[in-house]
N, C-alpha and C positions, 0 to 999 in steps of 0.2 A: 948345905945346898948356901949361899952369900943373896941377902935379895938385891936386887938391878933396882935405884929409884928414876922412874922414870915420868919426864916432863907430864905434866897434866893438858898438855896442846898435843900429845901426839895420841891420846886419848882420840878416836872421830864422835862415839858420842857424846865426851860432855860436852864437849863445842856443838854439837848441831842441838843438845840438849839446851842450853843456854840460848842459843837462840828460838830456839820455838818458845821454852819462856820468854824471852825478850817481845817475840809477837804474842802472845794471848796475854802479857801484861798491858798493854799497847792496847787492844779490842780491849781490854775491860778496865781502861782508865776513863777510855767511852762510853763506859755503859754506866746509865742511871742509876741503876741497881747496886753500884758499890759507894760502900758509905765515903761522904766528905774525906773526913780525918785519915780512911783509910786510904785514899788516892793520893793525900799525904804523902805520904812518907816515901817512895822512890824517887819523886820533887823534890824533898830534901835532902836525897841521898844526893839529886843532879848539883844542890845548891853545894853542898859538904864538895862535892868535885871539882866548880871552879872555883870558892874560896879559897883566899888564901891562905886560912890558916888549917891544919892539917895535924895531925896522928905523928905522924912520919912526915917531914918535908919534903917537899917533891927534888929540892935540891937534889937529895939523896938518887944517884943513878936508877939504881931497880926499884925497890923498897920504896920511895915515894908511890910512885906507878899501881905499884903492889895495892900499897893500903888504897887507893881509889876505888880501884878495879873490884879490890874483896870486898869492900863498904854497897857499891853500885848491886856485885850477886847479891851478898846475902840482903838487900831490901830491895832487892826484884821475889827470892823465894820468898820469906815473908809477905811482904804484900800480896802474894799471891798464894802464903796460907792465908790470911785475915780476910780474900773474898770471899761472900758467899759463897756457898759452894754449886749452885742451882745457876750461878752465874758461870761460876769455872766451867760447868762439865755444860751449859751451855753452848759459849764460844770455842771449850775445846773442840767440841766436835760439830762445830762451822767450820774450824781452821783443815780438821781431818777430813771434812766433805767437799774443801775448798770453796767454799761460797764465800761473800763476801762482809764489811762490816754491817750489821743491821742489830739495832739494839733487840735484846729481849720481849717478848707484846706481853704487857703487862695482863697475866692469868686469874686475878684475885680480884680484879675490876669484874661486875655483872652488873651488868642493868636492868630491871625488872621492869615487866613492860605490859599490858594489853592494849589490844589493837580495838577501841570503837570506832566504830560506824557513824557518825551523823545522822 
């Protein structure tokens, strides 16, 4: 039985997964707990897409655009993998429950005080 090649875009789960990854990445870019150097990864990928220097020139009809798309997808996947798992889990849950963006509450800040009446 021969194997039929299928397009990546024919699979509905792949495109939906890509959009959910982009939405999660957008929320994590605004999260203060994600390190600055990790946030630079998608930004540098966008600079690569905009810049005229490419691995495969954009003059080639299809290959030039696939090159840019591949770099963007890989950078988003790597960005999500490098983000702290606590932040990723928090924002994934917030997206699933339909909440709007709000940064994570600082759980490690404790104010130890005692009440004294004068």
